[in-house]
Structures are given as structure tokens and as C-alpha cells.
C-alpha positions as a Markdown table, in Angstrom:
| # | Residue | x | y | z |
|---|---|---|---|---|
| 1 | Unk | 209.7 | 140.3 | -154.5 |
| 2 | Unk | 206.6 | 139.1 | -152.9 |
| 3 | Unk | 203.8 | 137.5 | -154.8 |
| 4 | Unk | 200.3 | 138.7 | -154.3 |
| 5 | Unk | 197.6 | 136.3 | -153.4 |
| 6 | Unk | 194.4 | 136.5 | -155.4 |
| 7 | Unk | 191.2 | 135.5 | -153.6 |
| 8 | Unk | 189.6 | 132.4 | -155.0 |
| 9 | Unk | 186.3 | 132.8 | -156.7 |
| 10 | Unk | 183.5 | 130.2 | -156.7 |
| 11 | Unk | 183.3 | 128.1 | -159.8 |
| 12 | Unk | 179.6 | 128.9 | -160.1 |
| 13 | Unk | 180.4 | 132.6 | -160.9 |
| 14 | Unk | 182.1 | 131.5 | -164.1 |
| 15 | Unk | 179.5 | 128.9 | -165.2 |
| 16 | Unk | 176.2 | 129.7 | -166.7 |
| 17 | Unk | 173.2 | 127.5 | -167.5 |
| 18 | Unk | 174.3 | 127.5 | -171.2 |
| 19 | Unk | 177.6 | 125.7 | -170.3 |
| 20 | Unk | 175.7 | 122.5 | -169.5 |
| 21 | Unk | 177.7 | 122.1 | -166.3 |
| 22 | Unk | 175.9 | 122.0 | -163.0 |
| 23 | Unk | 178.3 | 123.0 | -160.2 |
| 24 | Unk | 176.3 | 121.1 | -157.6 |
| 25 | Unk | 176.5 | 117.9 | -159.6 |
| 26 | Unk | 178.7 | 115.1 | -158.3 |
| 27 | Unk | 181.5 | 113.7 | -160.4 |
| 28 | Unk | 180.1 | 111.2 | -162.9 |
| 29 | Unk | 182.8 | 108.7 | -162.1 |
| 30 | Unk | 181.8 | 108.6 | -158.4 |
| 31 | Unk | 178.1 | 108.1 | -159.3 |
| 32 | Unk | 179.0 | 105.3 | -161.7 |
| 33 | Unk | 181.2 | 103.7 | -159.1 |
| 34 | Unk | 178.3 | 103.6 | -156.6 |
| 35 | Unk | 176.0 | 102.2 | -159.3 |
| 36 | Unk | 178.6 | 99.4 | -159.9 |
| 37 | Unk | 178.8 | 98.8 | -156.2 |
| 38 | Unk | 175.0 | 98.5 | -156.0 |
| 39 | Unk | 175.0 | 95.8 | -158.7 |
| 40 | Unk | 177.7 | 93.9 | -156.9 |
| 41 | Unk | 175.8 | 94.1 | -153.6 |
| 42 | Unk | 172.7 | 92.7 | -155.3 |
| 43 | Unk | 174.6 | 90.0 | -157.1 |
| 44 | Unk | 176.4 | 88.7 | -153.9 |
| 45 | Unk | 173.6 | 89.4 | -151.4 |
| 46 | Unk | 172.3 | 85.8 | -151.1 |
| 47 | Unk | 175.8 | 84.3 | -150.8 |
| 48 | Unk | 176.8 | 86.8 | -148.2 |
| 49 | Unk | 173.6 | 86.1 | -146.2 |
| 50 | Unk | 174.2 | 82.3 | -146.3 |
| 51 | Unk | 177.8 | 82.7 | -145.1 |
| 52 | Unk | 176.9 | 85.1 | -142.3 |
| 53 | Unk | 174.2 | 82.7 | -141.2 |
| 54 | Unk | 176.8 | 79.9 | -140.9 |
| 55 | Unk | 179.1 | 82.3 | -138.9 |
| 56 | Unk | 176.4 | 83.4 | -136.6 |
| 57 | Unk | 174.8 | 80.0 | -136.0 |
| 58 | Unk | 175.7 | 78.4 | -132.6 |
| 59 | Unk | 175.1 | 75.0 | -134.2 |
| 60 | Unk | 178.0 | 75.4 | -136.7 |
| 61 | Unk | 181.3 | 73.8 | -136.0 |
| 62 | Unk | 184.4 | 76.0 | -135.6 |
| 63 | Unk | 185.9 | 74.6 | -138.8 |
| 64 | Unk | 182.7 | 75.5 | -140.8 |
| 65 | Unk | 182.7 | 79.0 | -139.3 |
| 66 | Unk | 186.3 | 79.5 | -140.2 |
| 67 | Unk | 185.8 | 78.3 | -143.8 |
| 68 | Unk | 182.7 | 80.5 | -144.1 |
| 69 | Unk | 184.6 | 83.5 | -142.8 |
| 70 | Unk | 187.4 | 82.9 | -145.3 |
| 71 | Unk | 184.8 | 82.6 | -148.2 |
| 72 | Unk | 183.2 | 85.8 | -147.0 |
| 73 | Unk | 186.6 | 87.6 | -147.0 |
| 74 | Unk | 187.3 | 86.3 | -150.5 |
| 75 | Unk | 184.2 | 88.0 | -151.9 |
| 76 | Unk | 184.7 | 91.3 | -153.7 |
| 77 | Unk | 185.1 | 94.2 | -151.3 |
| 78 | Unk | 182.5 | 96.3 | -153.0 |
| 79 | Unk | 179.9 | 93.5 | -152.6 |
| 80 | Unk | 179.5 | 94.7 | -149.0 |
| 81 | Unk | 176.4 | 96.9 | -148.5 |
| 82 | Unk | 178.3 | 99.1 | -146.0 |
| 83 | Unk | 180.5 | 100.4 | -148.9 |
| 84 | Unk | 177.6 | 101.9 | -150.8 |
| 85 | Unk | 177.1 | 105.6 | -150.5 |
| 86 | Unk | 173.7 | 107.3 | -150.2 |
| 87 | Unk | 173.4 | 109.9 | -153.0 |
| 88 | Unk | 170.9 | 112.6 | -154.0 |
| 89 | Unk | 168.5 | 111.4 | -156.7 |
| 90 | Unk | 168.9 | 114.6 | -158.7 |
| 91 | Unk | 172.5 | 115.7 | -158.4 |
| 92 | Unk | 174.3 | 112.6 | -157.1 |
| 93 | Unk | 175.7 | 114.5 | -154.2 |
| 94 | Unk | 176.8 | 112.3 | -151.3 |
| 95 | Unk | 177.1 | 114.8 | -148.5 |
| 96 | Unk | 174.2 | 116.4 | -146.7 |
| 97 | Unk | 171.9 | 113.5 | -147.8 |
| 98 | Unk | 168.3 | 113.3 | -146.3 |
| 99 | Unk | 167.3 | 109.6 | -146.4 |
| 100 | Unk | 163.6 | 110.3 | -145.9 |
| 101 | Unk | 163.5 | 112.3 | -149.1 |
| 102 | Unk | 166.4 | 110.8 | -151.1 |
| 103 | Unk | 167.8 | 114.3 | -151.7 |
| 104 | Unk | 170.7 | 116.4 | -150.7 |
| 105 | Unk | 170.1 | 119.4 | -148.4 |
| 106 | Unk | 170.6 | 121.9 | -151.3 |
| 107 | Unk | 168.0 | 120.3 | -153.6 |
| 108 | Unk | 165.7 | 119.7 | -150.7 |
| 109 | Unk | 165.8 | 123.4 | -149.8 |
| 110 | Unk | 165.2 | 124.4 | -153.5 |
| 111 | Unk | 162.3 | 122.1 | -153.9 |
| 112 | Unk | 160.8 | 123.2 | -150.6 |
| 113 | Unk | 161.0 | 126.8 | -151.5 |
| 114 | Unk | 159.4 | 126.1 | -154.9 |
| 115 | Unk | 156.6 | 124.3 | -153.0 |
| 116 | Unk | 157.2 | 120.9 | -154.7 |
| 117 | Unk | 157.4 | 118.9 | -151.5 |
| 118 | Unk | 153.9 | 118.6 | -150.0 |
| 119 | Unk | 153.6 | 119.6 | -146.3 |
| 120 | Unk | 157.1 | 121.1 | -146.1 |
| 121 | Unk | 157.9 | 124.8 | -145.9 |
| 122 | Unk | 160.6 | 127.1 | -144.7 |
| 123 | Unk | 160.6 | 127.5 | -140.9 |
| 124 | Unk | 159.7 | 130.9 | -139.5 |
| 125 | Unk | 159.1 | 131.8 | -135.8 |
């Protein structure tokens, strides 16, 4: 006996506005994780900057550079700004993010079509 494959339907076809679930919304845990990272980055920013200055300085001794590098490595991993993810201000979506607007491509398109972004409109040629 062979099993039949059923085509997968989009989640949005099953959800309505009354369900309170936005299919374009990012997972809350991921958004909260990024907020936690932002707090850590802010907390350790000064210390990271001082240690990096010691490492980059040509006047520092090799021993000082090595200890500074070890201290930098001992800081929490999430305190590095490069681990933060840019997210849409409305949905929290991390992919397709436009830095200039702080929005994901889907929300940018919706707001543009509604005329809520001044000076921006759908292209036509």
C-alpha cells in the first residue's frame, strides 16, 4: 500500500484575526533573547572598549595584550555586539530587514501601500 501525500497548506489559511496569532510575528522567545543580548551589550560595552584599546595599542606590552585578550574572552559571549540581530520594530522578524526604516520587507511593503511612509510608493514603469 502506498501512502498519499497531502499538499501542505499555509498556516495563515487556518488563522483569522480573532485567533490573536499573527503568522508574520517572530517567536517571542527569539525576540526576548535579542532583548537580553542588547542589555548585555550595553552593560559590558565600556569594559569591552577598554580591553580592545589595550589590545590594539602599539604601546602595550605583549603580556598586557595577552591578559586583555584573555579577559575579553572571559566576558559573556552575548555581550558582543556582533551577536545581536536586527529585527523589525513591528513584528520582530529578523529576515528581510531594512535598516533605514527599522522594518522587515513585508511590513515595509504594507505601510508603503497604505501611504504611511512619506515619499515612498510602489514602483511602476
